C-alpha positions in Angstrom: -88.0 249.2 74.9 -86.9 247.2 71.9 -85.7 243.8 73.1 -82.7 244.0 70.7 -81.6 247.2 72.3 -81.9 245.6 75.8 -80.0 242.6 74.6 -77.2 244.7 73.0 -76.9 246.8 76.1 -76.7 243.8 78.3 -74.1 242.2 76.0 -71.9 245.3 76.1 -72.4 245.5 79.9 -71.4 241.9 80.4 -68.4 242.3 78.0 -67.1 245.3 79.9 -67.7 243.5 83.2 -65.8 240.5 82.0 -63.0 242.4 80.4 -62.5 244.5 83.5 -62.6 241.4 85.8 -59.7 241.3 88.2 -58.3 238.2 89.9 -56.3 238.0 93.1 -53.7 235.3 93.1 -51.9 234.5 96.4 -48.6 232.6 96.3 -46.7 230.5 98.8 -42.9 230.3 98.9 -40.8 227.3 100.0 -37.2 226.3 100.0 -36.1 222.6 99.8 -39.7 221.7 100.5 -40.0 223.8 103.7 -42.7 226.5 103.5 -41.3 230.0 104.3 -43.4 231.4 107.2 -41.2 234.4 108.1 -41.8 236.3 104.8 -45.1 237.9 103.6 -46.8 236.0 100.9 -46.8 237.4 97.3 -50.0 238.7 95.9 -50.8 239.5 92.3 -53.8 241.5 91.1 -54.3 240.8 87.4 -56.7 241.8 84.6 -56.5 242.5 80.9 -55.1 246.0 81.3 -52.4 245.5 84.0 -51.2 243.5 86.9 -49.7 244.5 90.2 -47.2 242.5 92.2 -47.4 243.2 95.9 -47.4 241.2 99.1 -49.7 240.6 102.1 -48.2 243.4 104.3 -48.4 245.9 101.4 -52.0 245.0 100.8 -52.7 245.6 104.5 -50.6 248.8 104.4 -48.4 247.6 107.2 -45.1 247.4 105.3 -41.9 248.8 106.7 -40.0 251.3 104.6 -38.5 250.9 102.0 -40.7 248.6 99.9 -41.6 248.1 96.3 -44.7 247.6 94.1 -44.4 246.4 90.5 -47.0 247.1 87.8 -46.9 245.5 84.4 -49.0 247.3 81.8 -50.7 245.3 79.1 -50.4 244.6 76.2 -47.1 246.6 76.0 -45.5 244.6 78.9 -44.0 247.8 80.3 -42.7 247.3 83.8 -43.4 250.2 86.1 -41.6 250.0 89.5 -42.6 252.0 92.5 -40.3 252.4 95.5 -41.7 253.7 98.8 -38.6 255.2 100.4 -40.2 256.8 103.4 -43.6 258.4 104.3 -44.5 260.8 101.5 -41.6 259.8 99.3 -42.4 257.6 96.3 -40.3 257.2 93.2 -41.0 255.3 90.0 -39.2 254.1 86.9 -40.4 252.5 83.6 -38.8 249.6 81.7 -40.5 248.9 78.3 -37.9 246.4 77.1 -37.1 243.7 79.7 -40.1 241.5 79.2 -39.7 241.4 75.4 -36.1 240.3 75.8 -36.9 237.2 77.9 -36.0 234.0 76.1 -37.9 230.8 77.1 -37.6 227.2 76.0 -41.2 226.0 75.6 -41.8 222.4 76.6 -44.6 219.9 76.1 -44.8 219.1 79.8 -48.1 219.9 81.5 -49.8 219.7 84.9 -52.7 221.2 86.8 -52.3 223.8 89.5 -55.5 224.8 91.4 -57.5 223.0 88.6 -56.0 225.1 85.8 -54.1 223.5 82.9 -50.5 224.6 82.9 -47.5 224.3 80.6 -43.8 224.5 81.5 -41.2 227.0 80.1 -37.6 227.1 81.0 -35.1 230.0 81.0 -31.7 230.9 82.5 -31.1 234.0 84.7 -27.6 234.6 85.9 -26.7 230.9 85.7 -29.9 230.0 87.6 -32.3 227.6 85.9 -35.9 228.9 86.2 -38.9 226.8 85.4 -42.1 228.6 84.9 -45.6 227.0 84.9 -48.3 229.1 83.2 -51.9 228.8 82.2 -53.9 230.3 79.4 -57.3 229.1 80.7 -58.1 232.6 82.1 -56.9 234.4 79.0 -54.7 236.7 81.2 -51.0 237.3 81.5 -49.2 238.0 84.7 -47.4 236.3 87.6 -45.5 236.7 90.9 -42.5 238.3 89.1 -41.7 239.9 85.8 -40.6 236.5 84.4 -43.1 235.0 82.0 -45.3 238.0 81.7 -45.7 237.3 77.9 -46.5 233.6 78.3 -49.8 233.5 80.2 -50.8 233.6 83.9 -47.8 232.2 85.8 -48.9 230.0 88.7 -45.6 228.5 89.7 -41.9 229.4 89.5 -39.1 227.1 90.5 -35.4 228.1 90.7 -32.7 225.5 90.6 -35.0 222.7 91.8 -34.9 224.1 95.4 -36.8 227.4 95.6 -40.5 227.3 94.8 -43.2 230.0 94.5 -46.6 228.5 93.7 -50.2 229.8 93.6 -52.2 228.8 96.7 -55.5 230.6 95.8 -57.2 232.4 93.0 -60.3 234.5 93.4 -62.2 237.2 91.6 -62.3 240.6 93.3 -64.1 243.8 92.6 -61.5 246.3 93.8 -57.8 246.0 94.6 -57.5 249.1 96.7 -54.3 250.1 94.8 -55.6 253.7 94.6 -55.3 253.9 98.4 -51.6 252.9 98.2 -50.5 254.8 95.2 -52.2 258.0 96.3 -49.3 260.4 96.9 -47.1 262.4 94.6 -44.8 260.1 92.7 -41.4 261.3 91.4 -40.3 259.6 88.2 -36.6 258.9 87.5 -34.5 256.7 85.2 -33.9 253.1 86.0 -30.3 253.5 87.3 -31.4 256.5 89.5 -34.3 254.4 90.8 -32.0 251.6 91.9 -29.5 253.9 93.5 -32.2 255.8 95.5 -33.8 252.6 96.6 -30.5 251.1 97.7 -29.5 254.2 99.7 -32.8 254.3 101.4 -32.1 250.9 103.0 -29.4 252.3 105.3 -28.5 255.5 107.2 -25.6 257.5 105.8 -23.6 260.0 107.9 -21.6 262.2 105.5 -18.4 263.3 107.2 -16.2 264.7 104.4 -16.9 265.3 100.7 -13.9 265.8 98.4 -11.8 267.5 101.1 -8.1 268.2 100.7 -5.5 266.7 103.1 -2.1 268.3 102.4 0.8 270.1 104.0 0.4 273.8 103.7 0.4 276.9 105.9 -2.6 278.0 103.9 -4.7 275.1 105.4 -7.2 276.8 107.8 -10.2 275.7 109.8 -13.7 276.9 109.0 -17.1 276.6 110.7 -17.6 273.0 109.6 -14.1 271.4 109.3 -11.1 271.9 111.5 -7.6 271.5 110.1 -4.5 270.8 112.1 -0.8 270.0 111.7 -0.5 272.1 108.5 -3.6 270.5 107.0 -2.6 266.9 107.4 -5.5 266.3 109.8 -9.1 267.2 109.1 -11.8 266.9 111.8 -15.6 267.3 112.0 -18.1 266.8 114.8 -20.6 264.1 113.9 -23.8 263.3 115.8 -24.4 259.5 115.8 -28.0 258.2 116.1 -28.9 255.5 118.6 -27.6 252.3 117.0 -29.5 249.1 117.9 -28.1 245.7 118.6 -29.2 244.4 115.1 -27.4 247.1 113.1 -23.9 247.1 111.5 -21.6 250.1 111.0 -19.3 250.6 108.1 -16.7 253.3 107.5 -16.0 254.1 103.8 -13.2 256.4 102.5 -12.5 257.3 98.9 -9.1 258.8 98.2 -7.1 260.2 95.3 -3.8 261.9 94.9 -3.9 265.7 94.5 -0.2 266.0 94.0 1.5 263.6 96.3 3.1 260.7 94.4 3.9 258.4 97.4 2.4 255.8 99.6 1.4 257.3 102.9 0.0 256.2 106.2 -3.6 257.1 106.8 -6.1 256.6 109.6 -9.8 257.3 110.2 -10.3 258.0 113.9 -12.7 259.5 116.5 -11.8 261.2 119.7 -13.4 259.9 123.0 -14.4 262.6 125.3 -15.3 260.5 128.4 -12.3 261.7 130.4 -10.9 265.0 131.7 -8.4 265.2 128.8 -8.7 264.1 125.2 -6.7 264.0 122.0 -8.6 267.1 121.0 -6.7 269.1 123.7 -3.5 268.1 122.0 -4.7 269.3 118.6 -5.8 272.6 120.1 -3.0 273.3 122.6 -0.1 271.2 121.3 0.9 267.6 121.6 3.0 268.1 124.8 -0.1 269.0 126.8 -1.1 265.3 126.6 0.3 262.5 128.9 3.7 261.2 127.9 4.8 257.6 127.7 8.4 256.8 128.7 9.9 253.4 127.9 13.4 254.2 129.0 15.0 255.0 125.7 15.2 258.8 126.5 12.3 259.8 124.3 8.8 261.0 125.3 5.8 259.7 123.4 2.9 262.0 123.9 -0.8 261.1 123.7 -0.3 257.4 122.8 -1.5 255.6 125.9 -4.6 255.7 128.1 -4.3 257.1 131.7 -6.8 257.7 134.5 -7.8 261.0 133.0 -7.0 260.6 129.3 -8.2 258.4 126.4 -6.1 258.2 123.1 -7.7 258.7 119.7 -9.7 255.6 118.7 -8.7 254.1 115.4 -11.7 253.2 113.2 -9.7 252.2 110.0 -6.1 252.3 109.0 -5.4 252.7 105.3 -2.4 253.3 103.0 -2.5 255.6 100.0 -1.4 254.2 96.7 1.4 255.7 94.7 -0.2 258.7 93.0 -3.6 257.3 92.0 -5.4 259.5 89.5 -3.0 262.5 89.6 -0.3 260.5 88.0 -2.4 258.3 85.7 -0.7 260.0 82.8 2.3 257.7 83.4 1.8 255.1 80.7 2.9 251.4 80.8 1.8 249.0 78.2 -1.1 246.8 79.3 -1.7 248.9 82.4 -5.1 250.7 82.8 -4.8 252.6 86.1 -7.6 252.8 88.6 -8.9 256.3 89.3 -9.8 256.1 93.0 -8.8 254.1 96.0 -11.9 252.8 97.9 -11.3 251.8 101.6 -14.3 250.2 103.4 -14.4 248.4 106.7 -16.9 246.9 109.2 -16.5 248.7 112.5 -19.6 247.3 114.3 -17.5 246.3 117.3 -17.1 250.0 118.1 -20.9 250.6 118.2 -21.0 251.1 122.0 -18.5 254.0 121.7 -20.5 255.6 118.9 -24.2 255.1 119.5 -26.1 258.2 120.5 -22.9 260.3 120.9 -21.6 263.5 119.3 -17.9 263.0 118.5 -15.0 264.5 116.6 -14.3 262.3 113.6 -11.1 262.8 111.7 -8.8 261.6 108.9 -5.0 261.9 108.9 -2.7 261.3 105.9 1.0 261.8 106.7 2.5 263.8 103.8 4.6 266.9 103.1 3.1 267.7 99.8 1.3 271.0 99.0 -1.2 269.3 96.8 -1.6 266.2 99.0 -4.7 264.1 98.7 -8.5 264.5 98.4 -10.8 262.3 100.5 -14.5 261.7 100.9 -15.7 259.9 104.1 -19.1 258.3 104.9 -20.2 256.2 107.9 -23.1 254.0 107.1 -25.5 252.1 109.5 -27.3 249.0 108.3 -30.1 246.9 109.7 -28.9 243.3 110.0 -29.7 240.0 111.5 -26.0 239.4 112.2 -25.0 239.5 115.9 -21.3 238.7 115.5 -20.2 241.6 117.8 -21.9 241.2 121.2 -19.6 243.5 123.2 -21.2 246.4 125.1 -17.9 247.9 126.2 -15.2 249.8 124.2 -12.0 251.0 126.0 -9.3 252.6 123.9 -5.9 251.7 125.5 -3.2 252.8 123.1 -2.6 254.3 119.6 1.0 254.9 118.6 0.2 256.1 115.1 1.7 259.7 115.1 -1.4 261.5 113.9 0.2 264.8 114.8 3.5 264.0 113.0 3.5 267.4 111.3 2.9 269.0 114.7 5.8 267.4 116.5 4.4 264.0 117.6 7.3 261.4 117.4 7.4 258.2 115.5 6.6 255.0 117.5 10.1 253.8 118.1 9.5 252.8 121.7 9.9 249.1 120.8 13.7 249.6 120.8 13.6 248.8 124.5 12.6 245.4 126.0 9.7 247.0 127.8 8.1 248.0 124.5 4.7 249.5 125.1 3.3 249.0 128.6 -0.2 250.3 129.5 -1.8 250.3 132.9 -5.6 250.3 133.1 -8.3 249.8 135.7 -11.7 248.0 135.1 -14.5 249.2 137.4 -16.5 246.0 136.6 -15.7 242.5 135.5 -15.2 242.3 131.7 -16.5 239.0 130.1 -15.3 237.6 126.8 -12.6 240.3 126.6 -10.9 240.9 123.2 -8.1 243.2 122.1 -8.8 244.9 118.8 -5.2 245.2 117.7 -4.0 246.9 114.5 -0.3 246.9 113.7 1.9 247.9 110.8 5.7 248.1 110.6 7.6 251.0 108.9 10.9 252.4 108.0 14.1 251.7 106.0 15.0 249.7 103.0 16.0 246.0 102.9 16.8 245.9 106.6 14.0 248.2 107.9 11.0 246.7 109.7 8.7 247.7 106.8 10.3 244.9 104.8 11.5 242.5 107.5 9.0 240.2 109.2 8.9 240.8 113.0 6.9 239.0 115.7 4.3 241.0 117.7 3.8 239.6 121.2 1.0 240.6 123.5 1.1 240.2 127.3 -1.7 240.7 129.8 -0.8 241.1 133.4 2.7 239.9 132.6 1.4 236.7 130.9 1.9 236.0 127.1 -1.5 235.7 125.4 -0.8 236.1 121.7 2.1 236.3 119.3 2.1 236.5 115.5 4.1 237.9 112.5 2.0 240.5 110.7 3.0 240.3 107.0 1.3 241.0 103.7 2.3 239.1 100.6 -0.5 240.2 98.3 0.7 243.8 97.5 1.2 243.0 93.9 -2.5 242.5 93.5 -2.9 246.3 93.7 -0.5 247.3 91.0 -3.2 249.1 89.0 -3.8 251.5 91.9 -0.2 252.6 91.9 0.7 254.5 88.7 3.7 256.3 90.2 5.2 253.3 91.8 8.9 252.8 90.8 9.9 249.8 88.7 13.1 247.8 89.5 15.5 245.9 87.4 14.3 242.6 88.7 10.9 243.2 87.1 9.1 244.2 90.3 7.5 247.5 91.3 7.8 249.1 94.7 4.1 248.6 95.3 4.6 244.8 94.7 6.9 244.3 97.6 5.6 242.4 100.7 5.4 244.5 103.8 4.8 244.4 107.5 1.0 244.1 107.4 0.2 246.7 104.8 0.2 247.4 101.0 0.0 250.7 99.1 -3.7 251.2 98.3 -5.2 248.9 100.9 -6.8 248.7 104.4 -5.1 247.0 107.2 -7.5 244.7 109.1 -7.4 244.6 112.9 -6.7 241.4 114.8 -9.2 240.4 117.5 -7.2 238.7 120.2 -9.2 236.8 122.8 -8.3 237.6 126.4 -10.9 235.6 128.3 -12.6 237.1 131.3 -10.9 240.0 133.2 -11.8 240.8 136.8 -12.5 244.3 138.0 -9.4 246.1 139.2 -5.9 247.0 137.9 -4.4 245.3 134.8 -1.5 245.8 132.4 -1.2 245.1 128.7 2.1 245.0 127.0 3.2 244.9 123.4 6.7 243.7 122.5 8.2 243.9 119.0 12.0 243.3 118.1 12.4 246.7 116.5 15.3 246.9 114.0 18.3 249.3 114.7 18.8 252.7 113.1 20.9 252.6 110.0 22.2 256.0 109.1 19.2 258.3 108.6 16.8 255.3 108.3 15.0 254.1 111.4 12.2 251.6 112.0 8.9 252.2 113.9 5.6 250.4 114.6 2.1 251.9 114.5 0.0 249.9 116.9 -3.5 250.6 118.2 -5.3 248.6 120.8 -9.0 248.8 121.9 -10.3 246.6 124.7 -13.8 245.0 123.9 -16.0 242.9 126.1 -19.3 242.6 128.0 -19.8 244.3 131.4 
């Protein structure tokens, strides 16, 4: 064979071998000088054609879902993101523009990292100062993130002088094994869709209601999926909750719009315990008077509001108040006002986990209204993995709920506080309850000027006859939500009805519960009492208080 041919062949072979040479760079992360040992190390596979950004657990194919791999194609610097949502489900999206838009200040500073000559470049990302150290010694471009992909091979990234990612090793490899990871069908999507699907894969969503109507109409009827009661003002659906672990949080999220009702209305998201002989569901099915009655001595009977030996009241997950006509009345124009189109209500209910985990329960929404159009709502319950352990209780005992969920089916307003006894509930603990708390939600209602909706009133809690807590529930921030209330009336003093301070609620908001510490409660019989100086009736106007109480603790 001609020696020139052999030489040329070997030259081509060596060029191809060199040009296809892949390096594996492993990076170590630290914060304020302390090396992070609880996170997998970043690994980059880089050659002239592309580089992959993975980590040590992905390389070993031991990652928990969901996880991501980033590929940067060269020389176009197109970023291809892969999200592994669950086994057999991979999505991808391409971004050809981001790298080209990066703006760096190149400096004359140099240093060596792992023996390679590096230069420093500086950029700003969301008010963070990022320093990138890169080398051109290897004639490659890549790095542990998408930053600096057009500079050279990034060996160190420092953010705000306290967070550091630096190369700890560089070696040549023959095969990355990426083909064993990206081997399944991959569904492509746009960048926004990619982010949305990846975000939603990080938690569990229980869809309860989707754009359902809550109104007052004889035409409101139940179907196979959703039950409707009290002329359509209550909607109910049976939901199966998965087993929820100690390190998980639960959120309830409701989205609401007016479908014809122009006014602010009381609303609640609740579930129905079914651990006793009788439940609130019996009242919905057979009538409110089939439930136990509470008598405070004022001559009225309040049905289904207090726990008894064989009955648990509806358990309130979240109390909310509709805004004045959001969306439906956005045609009302005021200069400088751009109305919101939906009221979002979201609340952490992790403390109720013991009553939900692994159970199948009726979950409902009530909005008190007498409007044929009413409101539309969507409701999701989401479960999130978390390192937080704020709520350590393993016991949930619903004690009272005076919110008249069956108002349109004859359940009376909570006017029992007109007597000194107020609301008195007897309950029995079969075991000692440690670190007991009362999850107490309260809102005052009724009247103008002198009604309890607009007059601050003290709420006092007594356990076994002893005072344990007293406070004045009052909201002064209602004016912050003016843009949710297009149909709110405007007064001559320059205020709108939705601006006015109220007894612990505002139109278009959630009312947060109070967590009242009760100490340790011994097994046996106990009482809990709520006293509120309810205002007197004035003509046709009367005051009332919606209070719900749930006992939490560790048994």
